[in-house]
C-alpha positions as a Python dict, from the first residue, in 0.01 Angstrom:
ca = {
    (1, 'X'): (0, 0, 0),
    (2, 'X'): (276, 291, 113),
    (3, 'X'): (478, -55, 288),
    (4, 'X'): (456, -200, -54),
    (5, 'X'): (542, 102, -242),
    (6, 'X'): (855, 123, -28),
    (7, 'X'): (981, -219, -92),
    (8, 'X'): (845, -173, -449),
    (9, 'X'): (1117, 159, -436),
    (10, 'X'): (1401, -85, -256),
    (11, 'X'): (1363, -329, -466),
    (12, 'X'): (1396, -136, -776),
    (13, 'X'): (1684, 60, -616),
    (14, 'X'): (1857, -304, -495),
    (15, 'X'): (1807, -384, -842),
    (16, 'X'): (2006, -89, -1009),
    (17, 'X'): (2297, -124, -795),
    (18, 'X'): (2321, -513, -861),
    (19, 'X'): (2297, -455, -1246),
    (20, 'X'): (2551, -180, -1246),
    (21, 'X'): (2783, -360, -999),
    (22, 'X'): (2745, -696, -1218),
    (23, 'X'): (2853, -554, -1524),
    (24, 'X'): (3140, -365, -1345),
    (25, 'X'): (3233, -752, -1206),
    (26, 'X'): (3231, -903, -1550),
    (27, 'X'): (3285, -611, -1803),
    (28, 'X'): (3482, -368, -1639),
    (29, 'X'): (3646, -124, -1646),
    (30, 'X'): (3407, 95, -1777),
    (31, 'X'): (3275, 434, -1794),
    (32, 'X'): (2921, 559, -1682),
    (33, 'X'): (2838, 612, -2026),
    (34, 'X'): (2945, 264, -2117),
    (35, 'X'): (2724, 132, -1832),
    (36, 'X'): (2410, 308, -1990),
    (37, 'X'): (2347, 50, -2275),
    (38, 'X'): (2479, -221, -2088),
    (39, 'X'): (2243, -223, -1787),
    (40, 'X'): (1938, -40, -1983),
    (41, 'X'): (2020, 229, -1696),
    (42, 'X'): (1903, 614, -1770),
    (43, 'X'): (2249, 836, -1737),
    (44, 'X'): (2075, 982, -1393),
    (45, 'X'): (1998, 633, -1275),
    (46, 'X'): (2352, 547, -1356),
    (47, 'X'): (2494, 900, -1172),
    (48, 'X'): (2332, 773, -849),
    (49, 'X'): (2382, 421, -854),
    (50, 'X'): (2756, 481, -910),
    (51, 'X'): (2761, 775, -616),
    (52, 'X'): (2616, 544, -357),
    (53, 'X'): (2851, 245, -447),
    (54, 'X'): (3171, 512, -421),
    (55, 'X'): (3023, 652, -132),
    (56, 'X'): (3019, 261, 23),
    (57, 'X'): (3362, 140, -78),
    (58, 'X'): (3228, -72, -297),
    (59, 'X'): (3374, 75, -645),
    (60, 'X'): (3651, 294, -737),
    (61, 'X'): (3773, 490, -1039),
    (62, 'X'): (4010, 345, -1249),
    (63, 'X'): (4170, 583, -1460),
    (64, 'X'): (4075, 800, -1766),
    (65, 'X'): (3993, 740, -2108),
    (66, 'X'): (3972, 956, -2445),
    (67, 'X'): (3682, 968, -2623),
    (68, 'X'): (3634, 1016, -2974),
    (69, 'X'): (3623, 1371, -2990),
    (70, 'X'): (3418, 1467, -2641),
    (71, 'X'): (3547, 1521, -2278),
    (72, 'X'): (3744, 1229, -2126),
    (73, 'X'): (3557, 939, -1986),
    (74, 'X'): (3642, 810, -1647),
    (75, 'X'): (3633, 421, -1636),
    (76, 'X'): (3483, 258, -1319),
    (77, 'X'): (3561, -90, -1141),
    (78, 'X'): (3529, -268, -873),
    (79, 'X'): (3735, -171, -537),
    (80, 'X'): (3912, -452, -467),
    (81, 'X'): (3908, -349, -91),
    (82, 'X'): (3526, -318, -77),
    (83, 'X'): (3531, -665, 79),
    (84, 'X'): (3648, -1036, 123),
    (85, 'X'): (3538, -1380, 42),
    (86, 'X'): (3636, -1699, 142),
    (87, 'X'): (3666, -2021, -116),
    (88, 'X'): (3744, -2373, -45),
    (89, 'X'): (3801, -2707, -226),
    (90, 'X'): (3711, -2995, -40),
    (91, 'X'): (3904, -3188, -279),
    (92, 'X'): (4019, -3561, -298),
    (93, 'X'): (4362, -3503, -206),
    (94, 'X'): (4376, -3145, -10),
    (95, 'X'): (4170, -2917, 151),
    (96, 'X'): (4255, -2587, 23),
    (97, 'X'): (4160, -2210, 149),
    (98, 'X'): (4174, -1907, -45),
    (99, 'X'): (4114, -1545, 41),
    (100, 'X'): (3984, -1320, -225),
    (101, 'X'): (3912, -962, -203),
    (102, 'X'): (3591, -839, -391),
    (103, 'X'): (3741, -814, -715),
    (104, 'X'): (3780, -1173, -650),
    (105, 'X'): (4183, -1158, -709),
    (106, 'X'): (4347, -1399, -484),
    (107, 'X'): (4521, -1278, -146),
    (108, 'X'): (4663, -1576, -2),
    (109, 'X'): (4595, -1959, 41),
    (110, 'X'): (4632, -2246, 206),
    (111, 'X'): (4662, -2640, 199),
    (112, 'X'): (4596, -2920, 390),
    (113, 'X'): (4678, -3265, 320),
    (114, 'X'): (4442, -3531, 332),
    (115, 'X'): (4682, -3860, 233),
    (116, 'X'): (4683, -3978, 597),
    (117, 'X'): (4330, -3910, 714),
    (118, 'X'): (4115, -3934, 410),
    (119, 'X'): (3762, -3740, 492),
    (120, 'X'): (3741, -3780, 827),
    (121, 'X'): (3455, -3516, 915),
    (122, 'X'): (3634, -3368, 1248),
    (123, 'X'): (3927, -3301, 1064),
    (124, 'X'): (3800, -3181, 727),
    (125, 'X'): (3585, -2994, 965),
    (126, 'X'): (3938, -2894, 1171),
    (127, 'X'): (4106, -2822, 856),
    (128, 'X'): (3845, -2548, 709),
    (129, 'X'): (3864, -2369, 1083),
    (130, 'X'): (4248, -2345, 1077),
    (131, 'X'): (4256, -2282, 716),
    (132, 'X'): (4009, -1969, 753),
    (133, 'X'): (4184, -1891, 1073),
    (134, 'X'): (4547, -1865, 900),
    (135, 'X'): (4470, -1724, 560),
    (136, 'X'): (4255, -1388, 747),
    (137, 'X'): (4561, -1378, 950),
    (138, 'X'): (4814, -1368, 729),
    (139, 'X'): (4606, -1115, 521),
    (140, 'X'): (4612, -915, 830),
    (141, 'X'): (4230, -898, 747),
    (142, 'X'): (3938, -798, 992),
    (143, 'X'): (3701, -1107, 991),
    (144, 'X'): (3427, -840, 1003),
    (145, 'X'): (3527, -750, 604),
    (146, 'X'): (3419, -1118, 541),
    (147, 'X'): (3099, -1127, 264),
    (148, 'X'): (3034, -1497, 292),
    (149, 'X'): (3261, -1795, 254),
    (150, 'X'): (3218, -2071, -39),
    (151, 'X'): (3286, -2415, -19),
    (152, 'X'): (3275, -2720, -292),
    (153, 'X'): (3265, -3068, -152),
    (154, 'X'): (3243, -3404, -348),
    (155, 'X'): (2862, -3576, -288),
    (156, 'X'): (2494, -3443, -346),
    (157, 'X'): (2390, -3178, -176),
    (158, 'X'): (2087, -3163, 40),
    (159, 'X'): (1931, -2804, 117),
    (160, 'X'): (1783, -2700, 442),
    (161, 'X'): (1784, -3037, 557),
    (162, 'X'): (1482, -3098, 854),
    (163, 'X'): (1576, -3153, 1218),
    (164, 'X'): (1588, -3507, 1243),
    (165, 'X'): (1868, -3530, 965),
    (166, 'X'): (2100, -3275, 1123),
    (167, 'X'): (1947, -2961, 1189),
    (168, 'X'): (1931, -2658, 931),
    (169, 'X'): (2139, -2636, 691),
    (170, 'X'): (2327, -2805, 390),
    (171, 'X'): (2397, -3150, 432),
    (172, 'X'): (2632, -3379, 237),
    (173, 'X'): (2591, -3741, 82),
    (174, 'X'): (2901, -3870, -29),
    (175, 'X'): (2876, -4225, -79),
    (176, 'X'): (3220, -4284, -213),
    (177, 'X'): (3400, -4093, 76),
    (178, 'X'): (3186, -4247, 320),
    (179, 'X'): (2980, -3941, 415),
    (180, 'X'): (2641, -3998, 487),
    (181, 'X'): (2369, -3705, 563),
    (182, 'X'): (2668, -3516, 698),
    (183, 'X'): (2527, -3167, 827),
    (184, 'X'): (2840, -3003, 718),
    (185, 'X'): (2731, -2625, 732),
    (186, 'X'): (2603, -2667, 1108),
    (187, 'X'): (2944, -2825, 1178),
    (188, 'X'): (3123, -2544, 981),
    (189, 'X'): (2942, -2261, 1161),
    (190, 'X'): (2997, -2409, 1478),
    (191, 'X'): (3319, -2459, 1472),
    (192, 'X'): (3470, -2170, 1256),
    (193, 'X'): (3561, -1869, 1404),
    (194, 'X'): (3430, -1573, 1204),
    (195, 'X'): (3146, -1344, 1247),
    (196, 'X'): (2774, -1463, 1276),
    (197, 'X'): (2658, -1312, 1011),
    (198, 'X'): (2897, -1433, 783),
    (199, 'X'): (2678, -1659, 519),
    (200, 'X'): (2815, -2005, 403),
    (201, 'X'): (2754, -2124, 80),
    (202, 'X'): (2774, -2511, 24),
    (203, 'X'): (2787, -2692, -319),
    (204, 'X'): (2911, -3012, -515),
    (205, 'X'): (3279, -2920, -618),
    (206, 'X'): (3216, -2987, -1015),
    (207, 'X'): (2932, -2741, -1018),
    (208, 'X'): (3127, -2469, -805),
    (209, 'X'): (3453, -2508, -1084),
    (210, 'X'): (3175, -2555, -1361),
    (211, 'X'): (3034, -2200, -1235),
    (212, 'X'): (3403, -2057, -1241),
    (213, 'X'): (3453, -2144, -1553),
    (214, 'X'): (3116, -1989, -1710),
    (215, 'X'): (3205, -1668, -1473),
    (216, 'X'): (3593, -1651, -1640),
    (217, 'X'): (3707, -1916, -1802),
    (218, 'X'): (3624, -2142, -2143),
    (219, 'X'): (3268, -2100, -2092),
    (220, 'X'): (3281, -1712, -2116),
    (221, 'X'): (2958, -1676, -2398),
    (222, 'X'): (2854, -2012, -2417),
    (223, 'X'): (2462, -2071, -2384),
    (224, 'X'): (2546, -2402, -2278),
    (225, 'X'): (2847, -2570, -2134),
    (226, 'X'): (2967, -2903, -1952),
    (227, 'X'): (3225, -2893, -1747),
    (228, 'X'): (3408, -3212, -1635),
    (229, 'X'): (3616, -3238, -1303),
    (230, 'X'): (3871, -3501, -1304),
    (231, 'X'): (4081, -3604, -1017),
    (232, 'X'): (4081, -3934, -810),
    (233, 'X'): (3731, -3901, -910),
    (234, 'X'): (3472, -3801, -1132),
    (235, 'X'): (3247, -3547, -1174),
    (236, 'X'): (3076, -3245, -1430),
    (237, 'X'): (2803, -3005, -1429),
    (238, 'X'): (2603, -2884, -1717),
    (239, 'X'): (2556, -2467, -1733),
    (240, 'X'): (2302, -2260, -1921),
    (241, 'X'): (2197, -1901, -1996),
    (242, 'X'): (2430, -1586, -1975),
    (243, 'X'): (2607, -1519, -1654),
    (244, 'X'): (2402, -1226, -1619),
    (245, 'X'): (2040, -1439, -1703),
    (246, 'X'): (1805, -1472, -1387),
    (247, 'X'): (1700, -1791, -1634),
    (248, 'X'): (2120, -1948, -1527),
    (249, 'X'): (2102, -2297, -1447),
    (250, 'X'): (2435, -2495, -1310),
    (251, 'X'): (2394, -2814, -1217),
    (252, 'X'): (2556, -3141, -1094),
    (253, 'X'): (2592, -3457, -1271),
    (254, 'X'): (2705, -3778, -1082),
    (255, 'X'): (2882, -3844, -1416),
    (256, 'X'): (3172, -4023, -1300),
    (257, 'X'): (2890, -4341, -1167),
    (258, 'X'): (2728, -4357, -1537),
    (259, 'X'): (2836, -4738, -1684),
    (260, 'X'): (3086, -4719, -1972),
    (261, 'X'): (3179, -5121, -1946),
    (262, 'X'): (2952, -5366, -1850),
    (263, 'X'): (3079, -5638, -1590),
    (264, 'X'): (3360, -5341, -1579),
    (265, 'X'): (3591, -5297, -1272),
    (266, 'X'): (3425, -5249, -941),
    (267, 'X'): (3381, -4859, -865),
    (268, 'X'): (3488, -4725, -486),
    (269, 'X'): (3057, -4632, -524),
    (270, 'X'): (3024, -5018, -514),
    (271, 'X'): (2892, -5051, -862),
    (272, 'X'): (3059, -5239, -1157),
    (273, 'X'): (3168, -5060, -1472),
    (274, 'X'): (3146, -4671, -1378),
    (275, 'X'): (3345, -4424, -1564),
    (276, 'X'): (3562, -4355, -1238),
    (277, 'X'): (3638, -4679, -1198),
    (278, 'X'): (3883, -4608, -1540),
    (279, 'X'): (3914, -4228, -1549),
    (280, 'X'): (3952, -4132, -1194),
    (281, 'X'): (4307, -4054, -1104),
    (282, 'X'): (4276, -4320, -840),
    (283, 'X'): (4158, -4583, -1068),
    (284, 'X'): (4442, -4536, -1286),
    (285, 'X'): (4647, -4592, -987),
    (286, 'X'): (4521, -4919, -923),
    (287, 'X'): (4495, -5064, -1317),
    (288, 'X'): (4877, -4957, -1318),
    (289, 'X'): (4981, -5128, -1025),
    (290, 'X'): (4762, -5410, -1110),
    (291, 'X'): (4933, -5404, -1436),
    (292, 'X'): (5303, -5388, -1270),
    (293, 'X'): (5370, -5037, -1315),
    (294, 'X'): (5715, -4908, -1149),
    (295, 'X'): (5566, -4684, -883),
    (296, 'X'): (5719, -4450, -636),
    (297, 'X'): (5688, -4607, -241),
    (298, 'X'): (5361, -4482, -87),
    (299, 'X'): (5332, -4291, -414),
    (300, 'X'): (4954, -4076, -363),
    (301, 'X'): (4739, -4020, -677),
    (302, 'X'): (4892, -3726, -829),
    (303, 'X'): (5322, -3897, -816),
    (304, 'X'): (5108, -4233, -945),
    (305, 'X'): (4935, -4044, -1193),
    (306, 'X'): (5278, -3848, -1303),
    (307, 'X'): (5475, -4229, -1338),
    (308, 'X'): (5244, -4344, -1493),
    (309, 'X'): (5237, -4028, -1795),
    (310, 'X'): (5596, -4055, -1777),
    (311, 'X'): (5627, -4421, -1823),
    (312, 'X'): (5365, -4356, -2182),
    (313, 'X'): (5491, -4038, -2289),
    (314, 'X'): (5890, -4058, -2202),
    (315, 'X'): (5989, -3753, -2393),
    (316, 'X'): (6342, -3734, -2650),
    (317, 'X'): (6586, -3935, -2467),
    (318, 'X'): (6351, -4098, -2243),
    (319, 'X'): (6384, -4428, -2408),
    (320, 'X'): (6080, -4641, -2521),
    (321, 'X'): (5750, -4551, -2425),
    (322, 'X'): (5600, -4882, -2194),
    (323, 'X'): (5323, -5037, -2368),
    (324, 'X'): (5138, -5122, -2084),
    (325, 'X'): (5110, -4750, -1953),
    (326, 'X'): (5008, -4702, -2331),
    (327, 'X'): (4745, -4936, -2311),
    (328, 'X'): (4562, -4813, -1991),
    (329, 'X'): (4580, -4443, -2097),
    (330, 'X'): (4380, -4543, -2389),
    (331, 'X'): (4157, -4675, -2230),
    (332, 'X'): (4111, -4442, -2008),
    (333, 'X'): (4067, -4168, -2325),
    (334, 'X'): (3831, -4406, -2466),
    (335, 'X'): (3600, -4436, -2123),
    (336, 'X'): (3625, -4026, -2114),
    (337, 'X'): (3516, -4023, -2485),
    (338, 'X'): (3247, -4264, -2471),
    (339, 'X'): (3113, -4067, -2153),
    (340, 'X'): (3143, -3720, -2326),
    (341, 'X'): (2933, -3841, -2594),
    (342, 'X'): (2687, -3884, -2354),
    (343, 'X'): (2703, -3541, -2263),
    (344, 'X'): (2664, -3442, -2560),
    (345, 'X'): (2415, -3687, -2665),
    (346, 'X'): (2205, -3591, -2375),
    (347, 'X'): (2236, -3200, -2297),
    (348, 'X'): (2391, -3046, -2665),
    (349, 'X'): (2635, -2831, -2517),
    (350, 'X'): (2853, -2618, -2754),
    (351, 'X'): (3160, -2645, -2543),
    (352, 'X'): (3291, -2931, -2318),
    (353, 'X'): (3565, -2820, -2083),
    (354, 'X'): (3807, -3096, -1879),
    (355, 'X'): (3914, -2983, -1552),
    (356, 'X'): (4055, -3109, -1219),
    (357, 'X'): (4423, -3164, -1125),
    (358, 'X'): (4418, -3460, -1333),
    (359, 'X'): (4217, -3389, -1616),
    (360, 'X'): (4444, -3132, -1660),
    (361, 'X'): (4764, -3342, -1576),
    (362, 'X'): (4636, -3615, -1892),
    (363, 'X'): (4463, -3386, -2122),
    (364, 'X'): (4765, -3250, -2301),
    (365, 'X'): (4847, -3588, -2402),
    (366, 'X'): (4471, -3754, -2456),
    (367, 'X'): (4322, -3443, -2570),
    (368, 'X'): (4340, -3578, -2914),
    (369, 'X'): (4226, -3927, -2869),
    (370, 'X'): (3927, -3828, -2645),
    (371, 'X'): (3827, -3587, -2867),
    (372, 'X'): (3837, -3874, -3142),
    (373, 'X'): (3642, -4114, -2947),
    (374, 'X'): (3386, -3899, -2858),
    (375, 'X'): (3328, -3826, -3215),
    (376, 'X'): (3296, -4201, -3226),
    (377, 'X'): (3041, -4244, -2994),
    (378, 'X'): (2790, -3942, -3022),
    (379, 'X'): (2533, -3875, -3250),
    (380, 'X'): (2742, -3693, -3554),
    (381, 'X'): (2508, -3377, -3573),
    (382, 'X'): (2550, -3324, -3247),
    (383, 'X'): (2931, -3361, -3163),
    (384, 'X'): (3016, -3163, -3482),
    (385, 'X'): (2855, -2848, -3255),
    (386, 'X'): (3037, -2939, -2992),
    (387, 'X'): (3430, -2804, -2897),
    (388, 'X'): (3586, -3023, -2623),
    (389, 'X'): (3895, -2873, -2472),
    (390, 'X'): (4086, -2785, -2120),
    (391, 'X'): (3940, -2582, -1888),
    (392, 'X'): (4130, -2227, -1874),
    (393, 'X'): (4124, -2158, -1491),
    (394, 'X'): (4403, -2392, -1419),
    (395, 'X'): (4366, -2640, -1075),
    (396, 'X'): (4278, -2355, -861),
    (397, 'X'): (3892, -2350, -1064),
    (398, 'X'): (3753, -2506, -778),
    (399, 'X'): (3781, -2298, -496),
    (400, 'X'): (3761, -1950, -785),
    (401, 'X'): (3398, -2177, -831),
    (402, 'X'): (3338, -2173, -453),
    (403, 'X'): (3431, -1807, -412),
    (404, 'X'): (3174, -1674, -704),
    (405, 'X'): (2905, -1833, -478),
    (406, 'X'): (2891, -1544, -198),
    (407, 'X'): (3038, -1314, -487),
    (408, 'X'): (2687, -1442, -663),
    (409, 'X'): (2480, -1365, -355),
    (410, 'X'): (2626, -1014, -299),
    (411, 'X'): (2581, -916, -647),
    (412, 'X'): (2189, -1006, -654),
    (413, 'X'): (2145, -823, -315),
    (414, 'X'): (2314, -483, -494),
    (415, 'X'): (2608, -522, -267),
    (416, 'X'): (2463, -475, 79),
    (417, 'X'): (2578, -618, 320),
    (418, 'X'): (2409, -848, 650),
    (419, 'X'): (2380, -697, 951),
    (420, 'X'): (2721, -680, 1138),
    (421, 'X'): (2944, -470, 1392),
    (422, 'X'): (3057, -154, 1229),
    (423, 'X'): (3381, -75, 1012),
    (424, 'X'): (3639, 170, 1085),
    (425, 'X'): (3548, 465, 793),
    (426, 'X'): (3706, 370, 476),
    (427, 'X'): (3627, -41, 496),
    (428, 'X'): (3913, -273, 439),
    (429, 'X'): (4161, -29, 365),
    (430, 'X'): (4101, 174, 732),
    (431, 'X'): (4138, -232, 865),
    (432, 'X'): (4438, -305, 709),
    (433, 'X'): (4606, 31, 822),
    (434, 'X'): (4477, -8, 1183),
    (435, 'X'): (4646, -396, 1170),
    (436, 'X'): (4959, -244, 1048),
    (437, 'X'): (4903, -426, 685),
    (438, 'X'): (4894, -251, 373),
    (439, 'X'): (4584, -277, 171),
    (440, 'X'): (4551, -571, -104),
    (441, 'X'): (4487, -432, -413),
    (442, 'X'): (4543, -649, -745),
    (443, 'X'): (4410, -705, -1026),
    (444, 'X'): (4082, -938, -1162),
    (445, 'X'): (4123, -1242, -1246),
    (446, 'X'): (4011, -1379, -1552),
}
């Protein structure tokens, strides 16, 4: 009975800390008086929790504001120097590794291009290993300050695969990139030089994009939103619930492999008529090339898509639009509109956001037509209640979303850290000082 009581008290304390940290993360800076109604905690509980978090270097003062006729109020915020996260995007054209502080402000980044070697597993693992090492070195950061590493990858993620499938941890099934049951988490744990207690979080890239937009971007405040990732390939996630709600759900969809054209083009997954065979940047490059479109020598997907858009939308003084390029992009817009109509009819989202580097590139040109086609293909009542816009976080949203994976775990644990080698007094700031590097403190993103 005593043990159960101790667990209950410990869980209650952790829950109170989690509420305070979550509110400061998403809505801060806030005063102690504002934290009370925002968290449902008493003023005494708020005082105790805040004192703990300040003493641990996780919360700091952020100035003073006047109150109506009362004493000035001290604002509180997440202490950016309280810890570090790494967010990684295993994309179609590069591996991007970013280091974030506790407020999720970017400190530094590095890119590894994939054009020559594609998705060779050993090379990807090597890029992650060297990328993590580089961002920590460039920031002068102590690896002991890492609270977790989040990674967004293409494909289906299988959790805790049995030993026969490659060992415990996340396994990736990426049919379009040639990955079959790759024990990615185990490979990374063996290769990446960080303390063994630093957790890894691996998830689908479209899902991490959706989480980032729901937390800090265009999905903020929506009860339900679908977020599309359009790059060389195509994916999506459907997100439901408030960001602080335990019932929040975030599901990745293999949306790019839904059929938009019967007996259509062959997709790189092996099927025919998939959305990705029309709306992915790789497919748009192939269609433009098949139509005789002029491409730069050895053009990758990014340069080819830029050339296709320039041909279709030459701008002032650029001459006439290429009708073949216009036709290809109109077909792309129709396929995307029809596929978005499926999302509307199936999930009834309040908002749909288009992201990914290719989605953000074609969006300013094609968004009006994409909306028009979605309205033609979707149920009228459902689509009338749905907005379709571009994502708000830009091409780095997948890495931001990847970093939210360890952040969410850290917040849920009330800011408690895994057991590790003791840090110097003062946490990250002291560690940076030891290394002769100024601590990084920047405004929160979003």
